C-alpha positions in Angstrom: 87.5 149.1 33.3 84.1 147.4 32.5 83.0 144.8 30.0 81.5 147.6 27.9 85.1 148.9 27.2 86.3 145.5 25.8 84.6 145.7 22.3 82.0 143.1 23.3 78.7 143.3 21.5 75.3 143.7 23.1 74.6 139.9 23.1 77.9 139.2 24.9 77.2 141.9 27.4 73.8 140.3 28.2 75.5 137.0 28.6 78.1 138.5 31.0 75.3 140.0 33.0 73.3 136.8 33.0 76.3 134.8 34.3 76.7 137.3 37.0 80.1 138.9 36.2 80.2 142.5 37.4 83.6 143.6 36.1 86.4 141.9 34.0 89.4 140.3 35.6 92.9 141.5 34.6 93.5 138.6 32.1 90.1 139.4 30.5 90.9 143.1 30.2 94.3 142.3 28.5 93.3 139.4 26.3 89.8 140.0 25.0 90.6 143.1 22.7 93.6 141.3 21.2 91.6 138.1 20.5 88.8 140.2 18.8 91.5 141.8 16.6 92.6 138.3 15.5 95.9 138.2 17.3 97.6 135.0 18.6 97.9 135.1 22.3 100.2 133.8 25.0 98.3 134.2 28.3 100.1 133.7 31.6 97.8 134.0 34.6 97.5 132.3 38.0 94.6 129.8 38.6 91.3 131.4 39.3 92.0 134.4 37.1 89.0 134.0 34.7 91.0 132.9 31.7 88.2 130.6 30.4 86.0 133.6 29.8 88.9 135.6 28.4 88.9 133.3 25.4 85.3 132.0 25.3 83.6 135.4 25.2 85.4 136.8 22.2 85.3 133.5 20.3 81.6 133.2 20.7 81.2 136.7 19.5 83.3 136.1 16.4 81.6 132.8 15.6 78.2 134.3 15.7 79.0 136.6 12.9 79.8 133.7 10.5 77.3 131.6 8.4 77.5 128.4 6.4 77.7 124.6 6.9 78.2 123.5 10.4 81.7 122.3 11.0 84.3 122.2 13.8 85.6 125.7 13.9 87.0 125.9 17.5 89.1 123.3 19.3 90.0 123.7 23.0 92.5 121.2 24.4 92.4 120.7 28.2 94.4 118.3 30.4 91.6 116.7 32.5 88.1 115.5 31.9 86.7 117.8 34.6 88.3 120.9 33.1 87.1 120.0 29.6 83.5 119.6 31.0 83.8 122.9 32.8 85.1 124.8 29.7 82.3 123.3 27.6 79.8 124.5 30.2 81.2 128.0 30.0 80.8 128.1 26.3 77.2 127.0 26.8 76.5 129.9 29.1 77.9 132.5 26.7 76.4 131.0 23.5 72.8 130.5 24.9 71.3 133.1 22.6 73.0 131.8 19.5 72.6 128.7 17.4 76.1 127.5 18.1 76.6 123.9 19.1 79.3 122.7 21.4 80.4 119.4 23.0 83.0 118.0 25.3 85.2 115.0 24.3 87.0 113.0 26.9 87.8 109.5 28.0 86.5 107.5 31.0 83.0 107.3 29.5 81.5 105.6 26.5 82.3 107.3 23.2 78.9 106.7 21.5 77.1 109.8 22.9 80.1 111.9 21.9 80.1 110.4 18.4 76.4 111.2 18.0 77.0 114.8 19.0 79.7 115.1 16.4 77.6 113.5 13.7 74.8 116.0 14.4 77.4 118.8 13.8 79.2 121.0 16.3 81.0 124.3 16.1 83.0 124.1 19.3 84.9 121.0 20.6 86.5 120.9 24.0 88.6 117.8 24.4 91.3 116.0 26.2 94.2 114.8 24.0 93.7 111.0 24.3 90.0 110.7 23.4 90.4 113.4 20.7 93.1 111.3 19.0 91.0 108.2 19.3 88.1 109.8 17.5 90.3 111.4 14.9 91.9 108.1 14.1 88.4 106.5 13.8 87.4 109.2 11.3 84.8 110.9 13.5 86.6 114.2 13.8 88.0 116.4 11.0 89.8 119.6 11.9 90.8 120.8 8.4 88.5 123.8 8.6 89.4 124.8 12.1 89.6 128.6 12.7 90.5 128.9 16.4 92.7 126.7 18.5 93.1 127.1 22.3 95.6 125.2 24.4 94.6 125.6 28.0 96.7 124.8 31.1 99.7 124.1 28.8 102.1 123.5 31.7 99.7 121.0 33.2 99.7 119.1 29.9 103.5 119.0 30.2 103.3 117.7 33.8 100.8 115.0 32.9 102.9 113.7 30.0 100.5 114.9 27.3 102.8 117.2 25.4 103.7 114.8 22.7 100.0 114.0 22.1 99.4 117.8 21.8 102.2 118.1 19.2 100.7 115.3 17.2 97.3 116.9 17.2 98.7 120.3 16.2 100.3 118.8 13.2 96.9 117.9 11.9 95.5 121.4 12.2 95.4 123.9 9.4 98.2 126.5 9.3 95.7 129.4 8.9 94.2 129.7 12.3 94.1 131.9 15.4 95.9 130.2 18.3 95.8 131.0 22.0 98.0 129.3 24.6 97.2 129.8 28.3 99.4 128.6 31.1 99.9 129.3 34.8 103.7 129.0 34.5 106.1 129.1 31.5 108.8 126.5 31.7 111.2 126.3 28.8 109.4 123.5 27.1 106.2 125.5 27.0 108.1 128.6 25.8 109.5 126.5 22.9 106.1 125.1 22.1 104.6 128.6 22.0 107.2 129.8 19.6 106.5 126.9 17.2 102.7 127.2 17.1 102.0 130.9 17.4 102.5 133.7 14.9 103.6 137.1 16.2 101.8 136.5 19.5 100.7 139.1 22.0 101.8 138.2 25.5 99.3 139.0 28.2 100.2 138.4 31.9 97.7 139.1 34.7 100.0 138.2 37.6 103.6 137.2 38.1 104.2 133.5 37.5 103.7 131.2 40.5 102.5 133.9 42.8 99.7 133.1 45.3 96.5 134.9 45.6 97.0 137.7 48.1 93.5 137.2 49.7 94.4 133.6 50.8 95.3 133.3 54.5 98.1 130.7 54.5 99.2 128.7 57.6 101.5 125.8 58.2 101.0 123.1 61.0 104.0 121.1 62.0 102.7 117.7 62.9 104.0 114.2 63.1 102.7 112.0 60.3 100.7 109.7 62.5 98.8 112.7 64.0 97.8 114.3 60.7 94.4 112.5 60.5 93.4 113.6 64.1 94.5 117.1 63.3 92.4 117.1 60.1 89.3 115.9 62.0 89.9 118.6 64.7 90.0 121.4 62.0 87.0 120.0 60.0 84.8 120.0 63.1 85.1 123.8 63.2 81.8 125.3 61.9 83.8 127.7 59.7 85.0 124.7 57.6 82.0 124.7 55.4 83.4 123.5 52.0 86.8 122.0 52.3 89.2 120.6 49.6 91.8 118.3 51.1 94.8 117.3 49.0 96.8 114.1 49.4 99.8 112.9 47.4 98.5 109.5 46.4 95.2 108.0 45.2 95.3 105.3 47.9 95.6 107.8 50.7 92.8 109.9 49.2 90.5 106.9 49.3 91.4 105.9 52.8 91.2 109.4 54.2 87.7 109.9 52.7 86.5 106.6 54.3 88.0 107.4 57.7 86.4 110.9 57.7 83.0 109.4 56.8 83.4 106.9 59.6 84.0 109.8 61.9 80.7 111.3 60.7 82.4 113.9 58.6 80.8 113.4 55.1 83.6 113.2 52.6 84.3 111.8 49.1 87.5 111.2 47.1 88.3 112.2 43.6 91.3 111.0 41.6 92.4 109.5 38.3 91.4 105.9 39.2 87.8 106.9 39.8 85.4 106.4 36.9 84.2 109.5 35.2 80.7 108.9 36.5 82.0 108.7 40.1 84.2 111.8 39.6 81.3 113.8 38.2 79.0 112.7 40.9 81.5 113.6 43.7 82.1 117.0 42.2 78.4 117.7 41.9 77.7 116.7 45.5 80.6 118.9 46.7 79.5 121.9 44.6 75.9 121.5 45.9 77.1 121.4 49.5 75.8 117.9 50.1 79.3 116.6 50.7 81.3 119.3 52.6 84.7 117.7 52.2 86.3 116.5 49.0 89.6 114.6 49.2 91.6 114.9 46.0 94.9 114.3 44.4 96.4 117.0 42.2 94.0 116.1 39.4 91.6 118.6 41.1 94.2 121.3 41.6 94.1 122.9 38.2 91.4 124.6 36.3 88.3 123.5 38.2 86.1 126.4 39.2 84.5 125.3 42.4 82.6 128.2 44.0 82.8 129.1 47.7 85.6 126.8 48.8 86.2 128.1 52.3 89.4 126.0 53.0 92.1 124.2 51.2 94.0 121.7 53.3 97.3 120.2 52.2 97.2 117.0 54.1 100.4 116.1 52.3 102.7 118.9 51.0 103.2 118.5 47.3 106.6 117.5 46.1 106.5 120.0 43.3 106.4 123.6 44.6 104.2 124.9 41.8 101.5 122.5 42.7 101.1 124.3 46.0 100.1 127.5 44.2 97.6 125.6 42.0 96.1 123.7 45.0 95.5 126.7 47.2 94.1 128.6 44.2 91.0 126.5 44.5 89.9 128.9 47.3 89.6 132.7 47.1 87.9 132.6 43.7 86.5 135.6 41.9 87.7 138.1 44.5 86.6 136.2 47.6 88.9 135.4 50.5 90.0 132.0 51.5 92.1 129.9 53.9 94.8 127.4 53.1 96.2 125.1 55.8 99.2 122.8 55.2 100.4 119.9 57.4 104.2 119.3 57.5 105.9 116.4 59.0 109.7 116.1 59.4 110.1 114.4 56.0 108.3 117.2 54.2 110.5 120.1 55.4 112.4 120.1 52.1 109.1 120.6 50.2 108.2 123.5 52.5 111.5 125.2 51.9 110.9 124.9 48.1 107.4 126.3 48.4 108.5 129.3 50.5 111.3 130.0 48.1 108.8 130.0 45.2 106.2 132.3 46.7 109.0 134.4 48.2 107.6 134.7 51.7 107.3 132.6 54.8 104.1 130.8 55.6 102.8 131.6 59.1 103.3 128.8 61.6 100.4 127.7 63.8 102.4 126.6 66.9 99.5 126.1 69.3 97.3 123.2 68.3 96.4 119.8 70.0 98.7 117.8 67.8 101.8 120.0 67.6 104.8 118.1 66.7 107.5 117.4 69.2 109.8 118.5 66.4 109.5 122.2 66.3 109.5 124.6 63.3 112.8 125.0 61.6 114.8 128.2 61.8 114.2 130.7 59.0 116.7 132.7 57.2 115.7 135.6 54.9 112.0 134.8 55.7 112.0 131.2 54.6 112.6 127.9 56.2 116.2 126.8 56.6 117.4 123.6 58.3 119.9 123.8 61.1 123.5 123.0 60.2 123.5 119.6 62.0 120.0 118.6 61.0 118.7 119.0 64.6 115.5 120.8 65.4 114.8 123.5 67.8 113.5 122.5 71.2 109.7 122.0 71.4 107.4 124.7 72.6 106.7 124.4 76.3 103.0 123.8 75.6 103.4 121.3 72.9 102.8 117.6 73.5 106.0 115.8 74.2 106.7 112.2 73.1 108.2 109.9 75.7 111.9 109.4 75.4 113.1 106.1 74.2 114.8 103.8 76.8 118.4 104.1 75.8 119.5 101.2 78.1 121.2 98.4 76.1 119.0 95.5 75.5 120.1 92.2 77.0 121.9 89.8 74.7 
């Protein structure tokens, strides 16, 4: 299958070639013809599948054929500022030969430049729910003539607590519109939402839900919590670790880890929700350009961001939600490339590992020989996935692993 087979016109084919796409991804093959036919879409595809182009290409083609007064005709809702900016950038690439105007609306920055863009007239708005509602309530945005509505990363909207904001926005949209909902997973709440906002939708699924990209080499390191930092530095000093995304569970740990790596002469920056939008944009730009080879992030960076040539994803902390593991490691192996995902697991994270392996339905290969191997060895596995021993004890340590000194069990003097 090629882009020529997807009913795209000559201008869109030139845009595809200019951007550098050689052949469509499965989600693009399955979604684009239906969107061009005017059908509502439920799209389920794993991260990195190319779903932004799957809706942006046909929408730009359909918009270019219409004339009249400039108004907001397309609304894309995204869960994070970075994803909104990225989607807006994609629309810019595909609409370069047209007179279409587009803008991104999100919080964390002053609203005045966004208001000015809206006052000059735009065709496409990509927004996060909070800032969009603010500007709607101030009278800067009217959506009564909207033609296309896209809800992207719907499950992430749910995870971040935005689902009620999304419902309030949808109530203010015209009933006569084409709607597209894209999500990596389909929990019951998202299924219910899709039934309420879509009309006779076509379901397109590029990959089974919550499956990991096959080209990612996944490994687990059993390591005690206090040794994680040293192990990370050891891995990052490998010349193969050229562009590395490191995930932590908390914002505080992301900040501290980035500072400690920088002190060790490993350039690193942190990105998370407490950072200003300016700081987040700058950190991403430096990471994408290669100026900063290590980006330490919370899960805000795990979904939707298209960062090219990430060689490694390292889970410094295992996520406590199994699906987040899939989204995290999906930051590497983009657009058909291969990638490497390393995960650190201390004794308190074993339950998270069991849930992850159950979700992806295969065991993650254990790296048993490394300088900071835990004295608590890997758990036994049953049916290919981790399983704790019946009494909670661990297997004896590997003979080459570093042993911790035994505690003095003599009774202390009174």
